[in-house]
N, CA, C, O and the ligand as a Tripos MOL2 file, in Angstrom:
@<TRIPOS>MOLECULE
protein
  253   251    64     0     0
PROTEIN
NO_CHARGES

@<TRIPOS>ATOM
      1 N           3.5400    1.3280   -8.4080 N.3       1 MET1
      2 CA          3.3130    0.2330   -7.4880 C.3       1 MET1
      3 C           2.6560   -0.8490   -8.4680 C.2       1 MET1
      4 O           1.8600   -0.4580   -9.3210 O.2       1 MET1
      5 N           2.9660   -2.1490   -8.3610 N.am      2 ASP2
      6 CA          2.3660   -3.2480   -9.1210 C.3       2 ASP2
      7 C           2.0570   -4.2910   -8.1330 C.2       2 ASP2
      8 O           2.4640   -4.2420   -6.9720 O.2       2 ASP2
      9 N           1.2960   -5.2800   -8.6360 N.am      3 VAL3
     10 CA          0.7210   -6.2760   -7.7770 C.3       3 VAL3
     11 C           1.7970   -7.2450   -6.9830 C.2       3 VAL3
     12 O           1.4830   -7.8700   -5.9710 O.2       3 VAL3
     13 N           3.0680   -7.2820   -7.5630 N.am      4 GLU4
     14 CA          3.9750   -8.0880   -6.8590 C.3       4 GLU4
     15 C           4.4740   -7.4430   -5.5260 C.2       4 GLU4
     16 O           5.0610   -8.0840   -4.6550 O.2       4 GLU4
     17 N           4.1970   -6.1750   -5.4570 N.am      5 GLN5
     18 CA          4.4350   -5.5240   -4.0950 C.3       5 GLN5
     19 C           3.4240   -5.9310   -3.0810 C.2       5 GLN5
     20 O           3.6790   -5.8680   -1.8780 O.2       5 GLN5
     21 N           2.3640   -6.3170   -3.5100 N.am      6 LEU6
     22 CA          1.2910   -6.6250   -2.5060 C.3       6 LEU6
     23 C           1.4870   -8.0180   -1.8140 C.2       6 LEU6
     24 O           0.7310   -8.9660   -2.0250 O.2       6 LEU6
     25 N           2.4940   -8.0580   -1.0270 N.am      7 ARG7
     26 CA          2.9340   -9.2820   -0.3370 C.3       7 ARG7
     27 C           2.2050   -9.4400    0.9970 C.2       7 ARG7
     28 O           1.7110   -8.4770    1.5840 O.2       7 ARG7
     29 N           2.1610  -10.6440    1.4320 N.am      8 LEU8
     30 CA          1.7140  -10.7820    2.9470 C.3       8 LEU8
     31 C           2.5800  -10.0660    3.7810 C.2       8 LEU8
     32 O           3.8020  -10.2090    3.7460 O.2       8 LEU8
     33 N           1.8720   -9.1460    4.6790 N.am      9 GLY9
     34 CA          2.8180   -8.5060    5.7150 C.3       9 GLY9
     35 C           3.2410   -7.1720    5.3100 C.2       9 GLY9
     36 O           3.8300   -6.4480    6.1130 O.2       9 GLY9
     37 N           2.9590   -6.7590    4.0110 N.am     10 ALA10
     38 CA          3.2490   -5.3540    3.3850 C.3      10 ALA10
     39 C           2.1720   -4.4840    4.0890 C.2      10 ALA10
     40 O           1.0470   -4.8390    4.4400 O.2      10 ALA10
     41 N           2.7570   -3.2790    4.2180 N.am     11 VAL11
     42 CA          1.7910   -2.1090    4.8380 C.3      11 VAL11
     43 C           1.6940   -1.2100    3.7020 C.2      11 VAL11
     44 O           2.6780   -0.7180    3.1490 O.2      11 VAL11
     45 N           0.3410   -0.9810    3.3260 N.am     12 VAL12
     46 CA          0.0670    0.0290    2.3550 C.3      12 VAL12
     47 C          -0.7130    1.2790    2.7450 C.2      12 VAL12
     48 O          -1.7820    1.1580    3.3440 O.2      12 VAL12
     49 N          -0.2210    2.4770    2.4290 N.am     13 GLU13
     50 CA         -0.8210    3.5950    2.8730 C.3      13 GLU13
     51 C          -1.7510    4.0690    1.6550 C.2      13 GLU13
     52 O          -1.3330    4.1960    0.5040 O.2      13 GLU13
     53 N          -2.9530    4.2910    2.0290 N.am     14 THR14
     54 CA         -3.9220    4.6310    1.1540 C.3      14 THR14
     55 C          -4.1610    6.1650    0.8280 C.2      14 THR14
     56 O          -3.8630    6.9570    1.7220 O.2      14 THR14
     57 N          -4.6020    6.6000   -0.2040 N.am     15 LYS15
     58 CA         -4.7590    8.1180   -0.5580 C.3      15 LYS15
     59 C          -5.8930    8.7630    0.3710 C.2      15 LYS15
     60 O          -5.7720    9.8280    0.9760 O.2      15 LYS15
     61 N          -7.1340    7.8400    0.3760 N.am     16 LYS16
     62 CA         -8.2160    8.3050    1.2350 C.3      16 LYS16
     63 C          -8.1300    7.5500    2.6210 C.2      16 LYS16
     64 O          -7.8820    6.3450    2.6700 O.2      16 LYS16
     65 N          -8.3220    8.2250    3.6040 N.am     17 ALA17
     66 CA         -8.5290    7.6180    4.8630 C.3      17 ALA17
     67 C          -9.7260    6.7900    5.0970 C.2      17 ALA17
     68 O         -10.8030    7.0680    4.5710 O.2      17 ALA17
     69 N          -9.5460    5.7030    5.9340 N.am     18 HIS18
     70 CA        -10.7890    4.8980    6.4140 C.3      18 HIS18
     71 C         -11.4790    5.9260    7.3070 C.2      18 HIS18
     72 O         -10.9320    6.9110    7.8030 O.2      18 HIS18
     73 N         -12.8120    5.5450    7.4500 N.am     19 PRO19
     74 CA        -13.7940    6.4530    8.3940 C.3      19 PRO19
     75 C         -13.1230    6.6690    9.7810 C.2      19 PRO19
     76 O         -13.3930    7.6600   10.4590 O.2      19 PRO19
     77 N         -12.2060    5.6760   10.2020 N.am     20 CYS20
     78 CA        -11.4860    5.8640   11.5300 C.3      20 CYS20
     79 C         -10.5110    6.8060   11.5660 C.2      20 CYS20
     80 O         -10.0920    7.2120   12.6500 O.2      20 CYS20
     81 N         -10.0050    7.2950   10.3210 N.am     21 GLY21
     82 CA         -8.9620    8.3160   10.1730 C.3      21 GLY21
     83 C          -7.7220    7.6120    9.8430 C.2      21 GLY21
     84 O          -6.7640    8.3250    9.5420 O.2      21 GLY21
     85 N          -7.5540    6.2610    9.8450 N.am     22 GLY22
     86 CA         -6.3170    5.5790    9.4850 C.3      22 GLY22
     87 C          -5.9640    5.5320    7.9330 C.2      22 GLY22
     88 O          -6.9060    5.4870    7.1420 O.2      22 GLY22
     89 N          -4.6450    5.5400    7.4500 N.am     23 THR23
     90 CA         -4.4390    5.4520    6.2100 C.3      23 THR23
     91 C          -3.5810    4.3130    5.9680 C.2      23 THR23
     92 O          -3.1510    4.1560    4.8260 O.2      23 THR23
     93 N          -3.2410    3.4150    6.9740 N.am     24 ARG24
     94 CA         -2.2090    2.3100    6.8680 C.3      24 ARG24
     95 C          -2.8620    1.0280    7.0880 C.2      24 ARG24
     96 O          -3.5460    0.7950    8.0840 O.2      24 ARG24
     97 N          -2.6330    0.1530    6.0960 N.am     25 TRP25
     98 CA         -3.2190   -1.2430    5.9330 C.3      25 TRP25
     99 C          -2.2210   -2.2140    5.9200 C.2      25 TRP25
    100 O          -1.2390   -2.0550    5.1950 O.2      25 TRP25
    101 N          -2.3530   -3.2980    6.6950 N.am     26 GLU26
    102 CA         -1.5340   -4.4600    6.4800 C.3      26 GLU26
    103 C          -2.2440   -5.4730    5.5070 C.2      26 GLU26
    104 O          -3.4680   -5.5700    5.4200 O.2      26 GLU26
    105 N          -1.3760   -6.1840    4.8150 N.am     27 ILE27
    106 CA         -2.0280   -7.2480    3.9260 C.3      27 ILE27
    107 C          -2.0750   -8.4370    4.8050 C.2      27 ILE27
    108 O          -0.9980   -8.8440    5.2400 O.2      27 ILE27
    109 N          -3.1100   -9.0230    5.1140 N.am     28 VAL28
    110 CA         -3.2370  -10.2500    6.0020 C.3      28 VAL28
    111 C          -3.5350  -11.5010    5.2640 C.2      28 VAL28
    112 O          -3.4330  -12.5730    5.8610 O.2      28 VAL28
    113 N          -3.9180  -11.4570    3.9370 N.am     29 ARG29
    114 CA         -4.2650  -12.5810    3.1140 C.3      29 ARG29
    115 C          -3.9960  -12.1390    1.5680 C.2      29 ARG29
    116 O          -4.4080  -11.0480    1.1740 O.2      29 ARG29
    117 N          -3.3650  -12.9310    0.8030 N.am     30 THR30
    118 CA         -3.3320  -12.6520   -0.5740 C.3      30 THR30
    119 C          -4.1750  -13.6540   -1.4910 C.2      30 THR30
    120 O          -4.6680  -14.6490   -0.9590 O.2      30 THR30
    121 N          -4.3250  -13.4500   -2.6600 N.am     31 GLY31
    122 CA         -5.0530  -14.3740   -3.5380 C.3      31 GLY31
    123 C          -5.8600  -13.4420   -4.4420 C.2      31 GLY31
    124 O          -5.5180  -12.2860   -4.6890 O.2      31 GLY31
    125 N          -7.0120  -14.0680   -4.9390 N.am     32 ALA32
    126 CA         -7.7910  -13.2590   -5.8400 C.3      32 ALA32
    127 C          -8.3230  -11.8420   -5.3540 C.2      32 ALA32
    128 O          -8.3330  -10.7850   -5.9860 O.2      32 ALA32
    129 N          -8.7210  -12.0780   -4.1830 N.am     33 ASP33
    130 CA         -9.1050  -10.8170   -3.3450 C.3      33 ASP33
    131 C          -8.0200  -10.7240   -2.2080 C.2      33 ASP33
    132 O          -7.6520  -11.7460   -1.6290 O.2      33 ASP33
    133 N          -7.6040   -9.7020   -1.9540 N.am     34 LEU34
    134 CA         -6.6760   -9.4500   -0.7200 C.3      34 LEU34
    135 C          -7.4690   -9.0250    0.4430 C.2      34 LEU34
    136 O          -8.4750   -8.3190    0.3720 O.2      34 LEU34
    137 N          -6.9420   -9.5080    1.5330 N.am     35 LYS35
    138 CA         -7.6330   -9.2850    2.8360 C.3      35 LYS35
    139 C          -6.6310   -8.2360    3.5480 C.2      35 LYS35
    140 O          -5.4990   -8.5770    3.8920 O.2      35 LYS35
    141 N          -7.1060   -7.0160    3.7300 N.am     36 ILE36
    142 CA         -6.2330   -6.0970    4.4430 C.3      36 ILE36
    143 C          -6.9100   -5.5710    5.7460 C.2      36 ILE36
    144 O          -8.1330   -5.4870    5.8580 O.2      36 ILE36
    145 N          -6.1380   -5.2680    6.5930 N.am     37 ARG37
    146 CA         -6.4320   -4.9430    7.9950 C.3      37 ARG37
    147 C          -6.0030   -3.4400    8.2610 C.2      37 ARG37
    148 O          -4.8590   -3.0390    8.0450 O.2      37 ARG37
    149 N          -7.0460   -2.6350    8.7580 N.am     38 CYS38
    150 CA         -6.5930   -1.1900    8.9850 C.3      38 CYS38
    151 C          -5.9520   -1.2710   10.2960 C.2      38 CYS38
    152 O          -6.4090   -1.8780   11.2650 O.2      38 CYS38
    153 N          -4.7050   -0.5220   10.2450 N.am     39 LEU39
    154 CA         -3.7890   -0.5670   11.5020 C.3      39 LEU39
    155 C          -4.2140    0.3170   12.5940 C.2      39 LEU39
    156 O          -3.6600    0.3480   13.6930 O.2      39 LEU39
    157 N          -5.4190    1.1780   12.1800 N.am     40 THR40
    158 CA         -5.7960    2.0950   13.2680 C.3      40 THR40
    159 C          -6.8420    1.2380   14.0500 C.2      40 THR40
    160 O          -6.6820    0.8810   15.2180 O.2      40 THR40
    161 N          -7.9430    0.9450   13.2700 N.am     41 CYS41
    162 CA         -9.0890    0.3520   14.0320 C.3      41 CYS41
    163 C          -9.0870   -1.1390   14.0010 C.2      41 CYS41
    164 O          -9.8200   -1.7620   14.7680 O.2      41 CYS41
    165 N          -8.2550   -1.7810   13.1050 N.am     42 GLY42
    166 CA         -8.2810   -3.2120   13.1120 C.3      42 GLY42
    167 C          -9.3020   -3.9340   12.1710 C.2      42 GLY42
    168 O          -9.3520   -5.1590   12.0550 O.2      42 GLY42
    169 N         -10.0220   -3.1450   11.5830 N.am     43 ARG43
    170 CA        -11.1890   -3.7310   10.6910 C.3      43 ARG43
    171 C         -10.5390   -4.3820    9.5430 C.2      43 ARG43
    172 O          -9.5310   -3.9530    8.9810 O.2      43 ARG43
    173 N         -11.1660   -5.4130    9.2450 N.am     44 VAL44
    174 CA        -10.5530   -6.1330    7.9540 C.3      44 VAL44
    175 C         -11.4270   -5.9290    6.7680 C.2      44 VAL44
    176 O         -12.6480   -5.9810    6.9150 O.2      44 VAL44
    177 N         -10.9020   -5.7030    5.6170 N.am     45 VAL45
    178 CA        -11.6080   -5.3980    4.2530 C.3      45 VAL45
    179 C         -11.1580   -6.3510    3.3320 C.2      45 VAL45
    180 O          -9.9820   -6.7030    3.4180 O.2      45 VAL45
    181 N         -11.8860   -6.8400    2.4540 N.am     46 LEU46
    182 CA        -11.5630   -7.6590    1.1120 C.3      46 LEU46
    183 C         -11.5120   -6.7370    0.0480 C.2      46 LEU46
    184 O         -12.4010   -5.8900   -0.0320 O.2      46 LEU46
    185 N         -10.5190   -6.7810   -0.8560 N.am     47 MET47
    186 CA        -10.4080   -5.8640   -1.8380 C.3      47 MET47
    187 C          -9.6130   -6.5960   -3.0680 C.2      47 MET47
    188 O          -8.6180   -7.2780   -2.8240 O.2      47 MET47
    189 N         -10.0310   -6.4450   -4.2110 N.am     48 PRO48
    190 CA         -9.1890   -6.9890   -5.4370 C.3      48 PRO48
    191 C          -7.8270   -6.1580   -5.4870 C.2      48 PRO48
    192 O          -7.7140   -4.9620   -5.2150 O.2      48 PRO48
    193 N          -6.8180   -7.0290   -5.8870 N.am     49 PRO49
    194 CA         -5.6710   -6.3110   -5.9730 C.3      49 PRO49
    195 C          -5.4620   -4.7880   -6.7590 C.2      49 PRO49
    196 O          -4.7700   -3.8220   -6.4380 O.2      49 PRO49
    197 N          -6.3720   -5.0160   -7.9270 N.am     50 ASP50
    198 CA         -6.1790   -3.8360   -8.9570 C.3      50 ASP50
    199 C          -6.8260   -2.5180   -8.2510 C.2      50 ASP50
    200 O          -6.4340   -1.3720   -8.4690 O.2      50 ASP50
    201 N          -7.8340   -2.8580   -7.4120 N.am     51 GLU51
    202 CA         -8.5350   -1.6510   -6.6160 C.3      51 GLU51
    203 C          -7.6070   -1.2010   -5.5440 C.2      51 GLU51
    204 O          -7.5270    0.0010   -5.2910 O.2      51 GLU51
    205 N          -6.9200   -2.0560   -4.9150 N.am     52 LEU52
    206 CA         -6.0930   -1.5750   -3.7940 C.3      52 LEU52
    207 C          -4.8530   -0.7370   -4.5160 C.2      52 LEU52
    208 O          -4.3730    0.2420   -3.9450 O.2      52 LEU52
    209 N          -4.4170   -1.1360   -5.6720 N.am     53 ILE53
    210 CA         -3.3600   -0.4330   -6.3570 C.3      53 ILE53
    211 C          -3.8260    1.0340   -6.6350 C.2      53 ILE53
    212 O          -3.0740    1.9850   -6.4200 O.2      53 ILE53
    213 N          -5.1280    1.1870   -7.1340 N.am     54 ARG54
    214 CA         -5.7500    2.4170   -7.5050 C.3      54 ARG54
    215 C          -5.8260    3.3770   -6.2720 C.2      54 ARG54
    216 O          -5.6670    4.5930   -6.3740 O.2      54 ARG54
    217 N          -6.0970    2.6890   -5.0320 N.am     55 ARG55
    218 CA         -6.4730    3.4300   -3.8780 C.3      55 ARG55
    219 C          -4.9970    3.7370   -3.2020 C.2      55 ARG55
    220 O          -4.9590    4.6250   -2.3500 O.2      55 ARG55
    221 N          -3.8230    3.0620   -3.5330 N.am     56 ALA56
    222 CA         -2.7370    3.1610   -2.6350 C.3      56 ALA56
    223 C          -1.8880    4.4810   -3.0410 C.2      56 ALA56
    224 O          -1.8730    4.9520   -4.1780 O.2      56 ALA56
    225 N          -1.2660    4.9400   -2.0600 N.am     57 ARG57
    226 CA         -0.2690    6.1670   -2.2130 C.3      57 ARG57
    227 C           1.0650    5.4220   -2.4810 C.2      57 ARG57
    228 O           1.7550    5.5970   -3.4850 O.2      57 ARG57
    229 N           1.3630    4.5200   -1.4020 N.am     58 ARG58
    230 CA          2.5850    3.9050   -1.4430 C.3      58 ARG58
    231 C           2.6840    2.5810   -0.5370 C.2      58 ARG58
    232 O           1.7890    2.2910    0.2570 O.2      58 ARG58
    233 N           3.8100    1.8160   -0.7080 N.am     59 ILE59
    234 CA          4.0130    0.8350    0.2040 C.3      59 ILE59
    235 C           4.8550    1.4750    1.3170 C.2      59 ILE59
    236 O           5.9670    1.9590    1.1050 O.2      59 ILE59
    237 N           4.2860    1.4480    2.4550 N.am     60 ALA60
    238 CA          4.8640    2.0000    3.6100 C.3      60 ALA60
    239 C           6.0040    1.0570    4.3030 C.2      60 ALA60
    240 O           7.0040    1.5200    4.8520 O.2      60 ALA60
    241 N           5.7320   -0.2110    4.2060 N.am     61 GLU61
    242 CA          6.6490   -1.1050    4.7890 C.3      61 GLU61
    243 C           6.5850   -2.5100    4.0230 C.2      61 GLU61
    244 O           5.6150   -2.7710    3.3110 O.2      61 GLU61
    245 N           7.6360   -3.4000    4.1870 N.am     62 GLY62
    246 CA          7.7270   -4.7820    3.5780 C.3      62 GLY62
    247 C           7.7850   -4.7340    2.2070 C.2      62 GLY62
    248 O           7.3520   -5.6970    1.5730 O.2      62 GLY62
    249 N           8.2850   -3.6970    1.5880 N.am     63 GLU63
    250 CA          8.5240   -3.6670    0.2790 C.3      63 GLU63
    251 C           9.6360   -4.5240   -0.2810 C.2      63 GLU63
    252 O           9.8750   -4.5130   -1.4880 O.2      63 GLU63
    253 ZN         -9.7810    1.9970   10.3500 Zn       64 ZN64
@<TRIPOS>BOND
     1     1     2 1
     2     2     3 1
     3     3     4 2
     4     3     5 am
     5     5     6 1
     6     6     7 1
     7     7     8 2
     8     7     9 am
     9     9    10 1
    10    10    11 1
    11    11    12 2
    12    11    13 am
    13    13    14 1
    14    14    15 1
    15    15    16 2
    16    15    17 am
    17    17    18 1
    18    18    19 1
    19    19    20 2
    20    19    21 am
    21    21    22 1
    22    22    23 1
    23    23    24 2
    24    23    25 am
    25    25    26 1
    26    26    27 1
    27    27    28 2
    28    27    29 am
    29    29    30 1
    30    30    31 1
    31    31    32 2
    32    31    33 am
    33    33    34 1
    34    34    35 1
    35    35    36 2
    36    35    37 am
    37    37    38 1
    38    38    39 1
    39    39    40 2
    40    39    41 am
    41    41    42 1
    42    42    43 1
    43    43    44 2
    44    43    45 am
    45    45    46 1
    46    46    47 1
    47    47    48 2
    48    47    49 am
    49    49    50 1
    50    50    51 1
    51    51    52 2
    52    51    53 am
    53    53    54 1
    54    54    55 1
    55    55    56 2
    56    55    57 am
    57    57    58 1
    58    58    59 1
    59    59    60 2
    60    59    61 am
    61    61    62 1
    62    62    63 1
    63    63    64 2
    64    63    65 am
    65    65    66 1
    66    66    67 1
    67    67    68 2
    68    67    69 am
    69    69    70 1
    70    70    71 1
    71    71    72 2
    72    71    73 am
    73    73    74 1
    74    74    75 1
    75    75    76 2
    76    75    77 am
    77    77    78 1
    78    78    79 1
    79    79    80 2
    80    79    81 am
    81    81    82 1
    82    82    83 1
    83    83    84 2
    84    83    85 am
    85    85    86 1
    86    86    87 1
    87    87    88 2
    88    87    89 am
    89    89    90 1
    90    90    91 1
    91    91    92 2
    92    91    93 am
    93    93    94 1
    94    94    95 1
    95    95    96 2
    96    95    97 am
    97    97    98 1
    98    98    99 1
    99    99   100 2
   100    99   101 am
   101   101   102 1
   102   102   103 1
   103   103   104 2
   104   103   105 am
   105   105   106 1
   106   106   107 1
   107   107   108 2
   108   107   109 am
   109   109   110 1
   110   110   111 1
   111   111   112 2
   112   111   113 am
   113   113   114 1
   114   114   115 1
   115   115   116 2
   116   115   117 am
   117   117   118 1
   118   118   119 1
   119   119   120 2
   120   119   121 am
   121   121   122 1
   122   122   123 1
   123   123   124 2
   124   123   125 am
   125   125   126 1
   126   126   127 1
   127   127   128 2
   128   127   129 am
   129   129   130 1
   130   130   131 1
   131   131   132 2
   132   131   133 am
   133   133   134 1
   134   134   135 1
   135   135   136 2
   136   135   137 am
   137   137   138 1
   138   138   139 1
   139   139   140 2
   140   139   141 am
   141   141   142 1
   142   142   143 1
   143   143   144 2
   144   143   145 am
   145   145   146 1
   146   146   147 1
   147   147   148 2
   148   147   149 am
   149   149   150 1
   150   150   151 1
   151   151   152 2
   152   151   153 am
   153   153   154 1
   154   154   155 1
   155   155   156 2
   156   155   157 am
   157   157   158 1
   158   158   159 1
   159   159   160 2
   160   159   161 am
   161   161   162 1
   162   162   163 1
   163   163   164 2
   164   163   165 am
   165   165   166 1
   166   166   167 1
   167   167   168 2
   168   167   169 am
   169   169   170 1
   170   170   171 1
   171   171   172 2
   172   171   173 am
   173   173   174 1
   174   174   175 1
   175   175   176 2
   176   175   177 am
   177   177   178 1
   178   178   179 1
   179   179   180 2
   180   179   181 am
   181   181   182 1
   182   182   183 1
   183   183   184 2
   184   183   185 am
   185   185   186 1
   186   186   187 1
   187   187   188 2
   188   187   189 am
   189   189   190 1
   190   190   191 1
   191   191   192 2
   192   191   193 am
   193   193   194 1
   194   194   195 1
   195   195   196 2
   196   195   197 am
   197   197   198 1
   198   198   199 1
   199   199   200 2
   200   199   201 am
   201   201   202 1
   202   202   203 1
   203   203   204 2
   204   203   205 am
   205   205   206 1
   206   206   207 1
   207   207   208 2
   208   207   209 am
   209   209   210 1
   210   210   211 1
   211   211   212 2
   212   211   213 am
   213   213   214 1
   214   214   215 1
   215   215   216 2
   216   215   217 am
   217   217   218 1
   218   218   219 1
   219   219   220 2
   220   219   221 am
   221   221   222 1
   222   222   223 1
   223   223   224 2
   224   223   225 am
   225   225   226 1
   226   226   227 1
   227   227   228 2
   228   227   229 am
   229   229   230 1
   230   230   231 1
   231   231   232 2
   232   231   233 am
   233   233   234 1
   234   234   235 1
   235   235   236 2
   236   235   237 am
   237   237   238 1
   238   238   239 1
   239   239   240 2
   240   239   241 am
   241   241   242 1
   242   242   243 1
   243   243   244 2
   244   243   245 am
   245   245   246 1
   246   246   247 1
   247   247   248 2
   248   247   249 am
   249   249   250 1
   250   250   251 1
   251   251   252 2
@<TRIPOS>SUBSTRUCTURE
     1 MET1         2 RESIDUE 1 A MET
     2 ASP2         6 RESIDUE 1 A ASP
     3 VAL3        10 RESIDUE 1 A VAL
     4 GLU4        14 RESIDUE 1 A GLU
     5 GLN5        18 RESIDUE 1 A GLN
     6 LEU6        22 RESIDUE 1 A LEU
     7 ARG7        26 RESIDUE 1 A ARG
     8 LEU8        30 RESIDUE 1 A LEU
     9 GLY9        34 RESIDUE 1 A GLY
    10 ALA10       38 RESIDUE 1 A ALA
    11 VAL11       42 RESIDUE 1 A VAL
    12 VAL12       46 RESIDUE 1 A VAL
    13 GLU13       50 RESIDUE 1 A GLU
    14 THR14       54 RESIDUE 1 A THR
    15 LYS15       58 RESIDUE 1 A LYS
    16 LYS16       62 RESIDUE 1 A LYS
    17 ALA17       66 RESIDUE 1 A ALA
    18 HIS18       70 RESIDUE 1 A HIS
    19 PRO19       74 RESIDUE 1 A PRO
    20 CYS20       78 RESIDUE 1 A CYS
    21 GLY21       82 RESIDUE 1 A GLY
    22 GLY22       86 RESIDUE 1 A GLY
    23 THR23       90 RESIDUE 1 A THR
    24 ARG24       94 RESIDUE 1 A ARG
    25 TRP25       98 RESIDUE 1 A TRP
    26 GLU26      102 RESIDUE 1 A GLU
    27 ILE27      106 RESIDUE 1 A ILE
    28 VAL28      110 RESIDUE 1 A VAL
    29 ARG29      114 RESIDUE 1 A ARG
    30 THR30      118 RESIDUE 1 A THR
    31 GLY31      122 RESIDUE 1 A GLY
    32 ALA32      126 RESIDUE 1 A ALA
    33 ASP33      130 RESIDUE 1 A ASP
    34 LEU34      134 RESIDUE 1 A LEU
    35 LYS35      138 RESIDUE 1 A LYS
    36 ILE36      142 RESIDUE 1 A ILE
    37 ARG37      146 RESIDUE 1 A ARG
    38 CYS38      150 RESIDUE 1 A CYS
    39 LEU39      154 RESIDUE 1 A LEU
    40 THR40      158 RESIDUE 1 A THR
    41 CYS41      162 RESIDUE 1 A CYS
    42 GLY42      166 RESIDUE 1 A GLY
    43 ARG43      170 RESIDUE 1 A ARG
    44 VAL44      174 RESIDUE 1 A VAL
    45 VAL45      178 RESIDUE 1 A VAL
    46 LEU46      182 RESIDUE 1 A LEU
    47 MET47      186 RESIDUE 1 A MET
    48 PRO48      190 RESIDUE 1 A PRO
    49 PRO49      194 RESIDUE 1 A PRO
    50 ASP50      198 RESIDUE 1 A ASP
    51 GLU51      202 RESIDUE 1 A GLU
    52 LEU52      206 RESIDUE 1 A LEU
    53 ILE53      210 RESIDUE 1 A ILE
    54 ARG54      214 RESIDUE 1 A ARG
    55 ARG55      218 RESIDUE 1 A ARG
    56 ALA56      222 RESIDUE 1 A ALA
    57 ARG57      226 RESIDUE 1 A ARG
    58 ARG58      230 RESIDUE 1 A ARG
    59 ILE59      234 RESIDUE 1 A ILE
    60 ALA60      238 RESIDUE 1 A ALA
    61 GLU61      242 RESIDUE 1 A GLU
    62 GLY62      246 RESIDUE 1 A GLY
    63 GLU63      250 RESIDUE 1 A GLU
    64 ZN64       253 GROUP 0 **** ****
């Protein structure tokens, strides 16, 4: 996985689950920090792209 896959609208599956149990996140803003939204609970988190790549298992949608 590389940073070019982290496009607006892409859905990323993380290795570790969010406290709500969800592992799927939609990228809702790109830039120096990505804004990602948990698809299970709707919480929005800011994360640098390299950190998201480390935590991601795969791109689930929008590849
Ligand atoms: Zn969540």
